[in-house]
N, C-alpha and C positions, 0 to 999 in steps of 0.2 A: 672191519668187514663191510663195504659199500651196499649202502639199498636203493630199489629203485623208489624212485617219487611217484607219490599215488596218480593215478591217470586223471587230471582237469576234465571240464566237460567238455564235452566233441564241440569244436567250432562249424557253425550254423550260416548259412552265407544269408543276407536279407534279400529277400524277395523285391520284387519292382525293383528294379537296381540299385535298392538298397534303401528303397523309401521305406518301407514297413521291417519292423521289428517280428521276427516268425513267431515270436508268444506273447505279439501285444493284441492290445483290444480292435485295434484300428484294420489291423492282418485277417483278424476272425469273423471282423464285420465286416469286408470286403469283401470277401469268401463264399460270406453266407447271402449277400446279395446279387452275386455274381451267377450263384445255386438257382438263386430264388428265380432269378429273372432267367435261366434255361429250363427250369420248371416249366414257368408260365407259357414260354414258346415252344417246348414240345406236346405238353399239353392242352397249349389252348388256342393260339395265336396262328401254329403252323398248319394242323385238324382243320382251323376253320374255314383259312384261305384257301386249305384243298378243299375243300367241301364244296366253296363257290369256284372256282377253277373247272369242278367237275359238272357244277347245275345251270353254271350263269355264261352267255355268253363273254362277258369280261370280265375283269378281276379286281374290283379294289386294292390296293397295296397300298393306301394310306393308314395311318396307325392315332386313334384317337389323343388328346393331349393327355387324360388320366385314367389311360391303358392300355396295351399293345396287344388288347381281345375286339376286335369286332363284333359283339355281340349279335347288330343289326344288318341285315339284306342290304344290298347297296341300291335300292328303289325305297329305301325307306327316307333317302338323301339327309342334309346336313337339317332341316327344319323339323326332325323329329327326336324326341330324347332316345336315349339309348341305354336300357334298353325298350321297346316300347310301352309303356302300361298297356296291360288287357284290355282288349275291347278301344282300344284309339284306332281313328279314320286316318289311313295312310295316305299321299299325297298323290295327287291325278299324275298318271303316268299314259304315256301315245299308246295307242295298239299296236300292234306288228302292221304293215302293207295289205297281211295275209286277211286280214281280219276289216278292211275298209269294205265299207258300202258298196255294187258294184257300180255305181251311179252318185252324183251329187243328190241329195236331198235337203230340204228345209220344210219346217212347218208341217212336218209329221207326226205320226204317233208312235210310240214304243211302248209294246207290253209282254209280255210273258204269259204264252198259254201252257199248260203240261210243261214238255222239254223243250218249247219253243220259245226262240225270242222274237218276235215281233217287228219291224218296223212298217209300218203303213201308211201308203199315199205318199204325202207330201206333194210339195212343189219343186219341178226339176230347173228350176229359174226364170220357165215361160208359163207356163201352165199344169192346173193339178195332175197327180199322176195315179196313176189304179193300180199301179205295181204293190203288191208286199211282199218285203225280202222277208225270208225265214234264213234264221239259225239254229243249229241243237246244241240246245245246254247240255252237259253232261261234267257232273264230277265239279262244278264251280265254275267252269270255263263253255265258252260257244266256240262253235266252227266257222267258217266261213261261210258266208251269205247267200244264199239264192234264192231265186225266185219261187215264190208260194203263189196261193190261193189269189187270184185279180178280184177287184174291186170291181165292181157293178160297173163303177164310173170313176173317173180321177174325184179328188179327195185332197184338200189342202184345210190345212186348219181346224179338222174337223179334232170334236170329241169323243173322248175312248172313255168306258169302264170294261170293268168286267164285273160278271153275277153271276155265282153258283156255277162256275168254271166255261161261262159263255162270256167272251166279247162282244162291247156293243157298238159300234164306230155310228158317232151321231153330227150331224149336221155336217158343217163344214162347206169351202169353198169349192162348185164346182167350176169342171173347163170351161166354161164361161167366166170366171171370178164372182159370180155370184154365190150367195148363202141358200146355201140348202136344209129343206125342213126332212129329210130322209133319216131313217133309223136302221142300220144294217146288223146284222149280228154273225160270228162265227166260234164253234165250237170244235169239240173232237169227235171223231166216229167212237161207241159205245164199245165197239169191238174189237177196232184194231187200233184207237186209239191216236191213228192219224187228223190232220188239221182235215176238215172239214171244207166248204167253199162260202163262199161272203150271199147271205142270203136277206132279203127284206124283211122284216118284223113285221108279220101279218097285221093288217088294221091298225100300225101306231105310226102316227107320224110327228112331227115337234107342234106346236099348237101355231108356230110363224119359224120364216126360216132365220135359222142361227151360222154362225161361223164364230171362230174363237171364244168357244165357252166351254165352261168347266164340268167336267158331266162326275158323278161320284155315285157306286156302290153304297148302299144303307140295308139295314137288313129284311127289308120289306117294298125294296123297289132299288130306282133309277131316281137322279136327282140332276139336272142342269138348269147352270145360272148363270149369269150374265151373257157375254158376245154381243158379236156385232150380227144389228137386224139386216133387214135388206137393202136398207140406206144406207149403210155403213156404219151406223151410230152403233154405239155402248150399251147395252142396255142394262135395266137392274130386275128384268124378269126373273124367277125361279118357279123351275113345274119340277113334275113329280111325276111317276107313273111308278104302279102300287101292285104288286103280283098278288092275283087271284088266286083260290083256294087248288086252281090249276097247274099254278106256276109261269100263268102265260102274263104278260107284261099288260096293263089295260092302259088306257090313253092318259097320257099327260094333264095334269089338273097345275093350275094356276096356285101357289104358295106365297109366302109372306116376301115380299118383291126385298134387292139388295140397298142397304140404305146410300150408296154411289153406284153407278154406272160402271161396270166394269167388263175387261174386254181381253 
């Protein structure tokens, strides 16, 4: 009596045009690498690009050489490591046109008082300006510039320091291009928190005209160092105005001079 032969192993076709053995390690490794890339693209790269497509005006589709997932925003540029170390300083970037000053200025003073970012005075290229530009700061960003409280007179190359919430504009070049000895202050309204107006500090002037000096606030007053004198020469002078018991600044007094004239 005839018997059927036992069935043999089923014939399996070789994948990828016969390049791989379907039961071999080469094919298993290839499949593992393929699915790893699918997982990375699905969970990493595609969501990352989708995020920047939503929040950015442009989207960078470049792929880093060591990973297909870009963990850093485009503004980091190619000069920063990725990921960027905590606390690292990002490269300078140009601000949008909406945040440019209404007019060109140079040699002005910039500061922040409360939630107000100020650009004070400066030169428009021909003479000292009395304009103060103000921008509101909110959540780390600032809005468009607008004109704020005007200076009593045009000033450029003036020193600036902030003491106890009040800003002091010291010296600088006047509209006639000569150094001045004035000290003006600007603070916030204690009730509304709005900027006040520039006022001359009562009974307080520099011992001599100065422009281009450096001013710094210390715990008990203001220090003004260096700068150009009335003759346009760099100075070694250092002056200090000390707060009295009432919190008012007293007359500037000479301190130890700088070892070298600075302006």
